[in-house]
N, C-alpha and C positions, 0 to 999 in steps of 0.2 A: 915108590912113592907116587901118592894118590895126583891123579890130573887137576888141573883148576874145574871147579863148576860154571858152566853157561847157562846163562837164564834166556829161556827165548819162551815163543807164543806159540801154542802149537793149537791147529785145526784138525781135530779127530776125525769128525765127520762133517759133512756138508750141511750146513742150515743157518741156527740164528749167529749173528754175530756175537750174541753173548754167552754162546756155551764155547767160544774161545777159552785156552785156559794156558796157565802157567806152568811151564815146567824146568827142570833143575837136569843138566845132565852134564857129564863129562867131557871135559875138551877134548877131540878128535887129535889122535897122530897127526904128523902133516907130511904127507907125500912129498917124494919127487915132484919140482916143478911148481909147488902150490904156495902159498902165501896166505899166514893167519892176519887178520886185522880184530883190534879192539875197536869195538863201534864206538862211535861218538853219539852218531843220530842215524835216524831209520825215515824214511822219507814214509808218508801214509796217502794213497791216493787214492779215489773212490776204486779204482778196478780190484782194490784189493779186498774190500766188500763182497763186491760181487762173485771172487775168486773161493771168499769162506763160505758165502750162501749158497754155490753151485749156481749162478743165473749168470757167469761168464761162460762165452763159446767154448774156451779149452778148460777141464774140469781135469785138474791135476789129482792125482790118487793120494788116498789119505792115509796116514796122517801127515800134515806136511805144514810148512812154517811161512805163513802169509811174509810178503813186503819184497819187494824189487831192486830200491834202491837204498845206499847206506855211505857213510862216509866215516872212516876211522884211519887208526895209524898204524902202520906197519910192526906187528911184535915179534914175527920169526918168518924167514926166508928157509924154505926145501932146497933140496941139493936140486942143483940143475935151472935155479930162475936166473934169468938172463941179468946181465950188470945193469944196473940204472936203478934199481930198486936198494932201497937202504930202510933197515930198524928204523922205527921213528916218523919215518914219510907218513906226511897225513895226504889219503887221497881218495877215490870215489871211487865203489862198486856197483856195478850193473849187473844184478843177480838172475832177476827172472822171479824166483824165491826163495827165501831164506833171512831176508833180511830183517824181521821181527825177533833179533836177538842181540845180546851182547857181545858174540863173537861169532865171525865168519869165515872159511875157509875158501877162497878161492881161487882162481888161475890169474898168472900175470895179465891172460888177454880182458879182463873184466875190469882193469883198473886203469881210471882215466885222473891224470895231474888236474890238480883242480888251483885256482889263483889265489892268491893269497887274500885278497879282497873279501872273499864270499866266508861268513861264517861256516860254522858246521851243520848249522839249521839249514841255511840259503843251499850249500851246496849237496845237500842231502834231498834237497826238494827240486831242485830246479829242472832235472833232465827228461823226464818225461812231459812235464808241462811245457817246456821250452822247445825243446825237440820236437813236437808235434805242432807247435805253433810254428817254429821255424820253415818244419816240411810243407805245412798247411799253405802259407804265406808265400814262399820261395820257389817252392819244385811244385807245388799241386795249382795254384790258383794264380805264381806269377805276378801277383800284385806290384803296383805301381805308384810311384810317389806323386802324392795328391788324390788318390784315390779315396772314397769316403768307405768306411768298414763299421757296422754296427754288430759287436759284440753280445751275444745274449749271457746270461750268465758271469758276467761280467768280473762279481767278486769272489769268485770262484778259485784256484789254481792257475786253471787252464786257463779260464776267463780273462785273470790278469796279467797272463805270460802274454795272451794276445794281443793286448792292450799297450803294452813293454813293447813287441815286436813290432806292431802296427806303426808305433806311433816312433823307434829308431828307422824304421824305413821310409818314413814321411807320409804315412797315410794318415789320414784326417780322421780318429776313431771318437763314435759314441759307443757308452758304455752302458747298458740297461742292468742293474741291479736292486734287488729290494731293500736295502737298508743304508742311512748314513754313511756309517765305516765301511762298507763295502764300495760306494762310491766314492767316498774320498780316498781309496787306497785305490782305485781305477785312476779317479785323477793325479794320483802323485805319481801313477805309470804313464802318464801323458795322454790322459783322456780329452779331447777337446771340449766335450758336451756330456752330461748324464742324465740317465732318464729313470725316475724312479717308477719302477715296474711292480710294487706294491699296490701303489695306488692307481696307475691306469690298468685299463682292458688290454689285450692283447690290438686291438684295433685301435687304438689309441697312440700303443704304444708306436703301432707303423708310423703312424701319422706325426708322429712326432719326430722319429729317424727320416721320415720323407722331407719334413721342413728344415732341419738340422742341411741335410744335403742341398738342399734349393738356395740356402742362404748364400751360398760362396759366388761373390762378381766375378773370379774368373776362370767359372766353366759353365758349358751351356746346361741347363738344368736337362737333367738324363732321367727324370721322371720317381728319382730313388737314388739308395745308395748302391755302390759300385759291388760290394763284399757282404754280405753276413758268416761270424763266424758265431756256429752255431754248438756249445757243448749239453745244451738242456735238452730239443725236442720237445716232442706233446703241443700242447695247443699254441703255446705260446710261438714255435716255430713253424706250424702249418700260418701262424695268419701273418708272420715277419717274413717268410715269404714274398710278399705283397709290396713290403717295403724295397726288393729291389728295384732298380731303372734299367732304363736300356744294355742287355748283354750283360747283367749281372750275375753273379755267382753266388750260390750259397753251399757254405762249407760244412760238410756233415761231419761232426767231429763226434758226437755221443748223443747219450739220452737218457740222461738223468731221471727227466721228467717223462721218460716213454716215447717210443718211436712214434715220430711224426707221420702223419697221415698226408703226406702234399699231395696239395691238389695237379694233377697234370695240366690245367688247363691253364693255370697261372705260370706254368713252364714254361707253356708254347707263345701266352703272351710278354710280349718286349724281347721275345727271343734270347730269356732267363735259362741258366746251367745249374745242374746239379751237380756239384764235385766230394767224392768221397776223400776223406781224409783217413789211412789207418796205417799210421807212423808204424806201429810194431809189427804188422805183417810185413810192410814195406822193408822193414830192419831186418828180417830173418834171409830176406833175398837179396839184400845189396848193400854188408856189412861192408864194403871198402868205401862205398857213398856214403852213408851214415858217419863213420870216421871223420868223413870230409866234413861233413855238417854238422858234428859234433866240436869238430874243430873250431868253425866259423863264430858257433855260437859261444865258445869259451872266450876266442879272442875278443867278442863285442863283450859282455863280461868283463875282461880283462881290463878292458881300454875304456869302459865305462857306460857305453852305449845303450846296455842292458842289463838290469838292475832288478834279480829276485828277490822277492819278496821275502822277510823274516818270517819264519813260520812262528803256528802256535804250537806249542810243543804240552808233550804228557808225558807222564813216567812209561816205562817200558811197558810195566805191569798192567797198567791200565790201557792198552791196546785196543780192547774193544770199546771202551768208551769213544776212544780217541775217531773209530771207526764209525760209530753208531752216531756222532757230534756231526762227523762231516757227512755221510747219506743224511742225513736229517737236516743239510744245508745250516747250520748253527753256526759255522767256525767262518770268518772271512780270511780270505786267502787261502797259505797252506798248513800241514800238518806235519810236525815232526815228532818222534818219539825218541827220549833220552833216556841213558842209563841210570838205573833207580839209585836214590840217593840213599 
């Protein structure tokens, strides 16, 4: 009897995103201790494009299927799978690679129960952004209620998660984003002020952030914001550093616009601090601690304190277009691939 066909997006060799190809494969037999999922949504992240282009520090052997986050329903359980999982359960799977497919086979250890309040799209796209933000603000920065935080790239999935988490933690969040749609999304997640960085040069954005921080009557003016959350980098990141006040922290999240050349004299002034946030590497060394972190985030979502944005969706076969639109910053919020209709 012929096995069912699985649709997958394959990277045959590192290079342009547009070289990704759609392949049809036979469904693989299930080994003991494995779980088969019919994928209902695959999360798309900026880093997926870096993997494909060979611009990430880790270069997987080709061919490979990109995508690290999926939501699906269990369709089959292998022998020796522990009690508690049932065919039909809706679960999230953290894969690393292999998620841009209509079906995946995983270990039960990779599965996470998800709140019913989350749609498939939300559930497939919250993990990387929200765990990065939670790790950044709770573990690395140890942010406190009342702190002011400037979020760069606040209309991106990573930026919106930071706005949502910061607001839930009682931070006063300033969101810098380039379009009205992106700024509106940031406001919907709790931003107290927004900055249109499409009309302001970097220096003016810095001044706007400092003016907002100084506007609160209940705190001594520290000369700027307490935290900068930067997944953007580039020239904007270099200038934004100057918006930090006394003992302020600059959180290095990523480099969508290039690696910034942060001036050391500006770090020295006002005793500013630069803090690296590499959640992915930390997870590899701290699995138990990350499980506790994930449980905290899921609980916050379940009780309504955190609200991941509903993603923009593309058909699975249009994964290359989805990655290109994400890389070109044409999308507000998150992106997910859904099964071809």
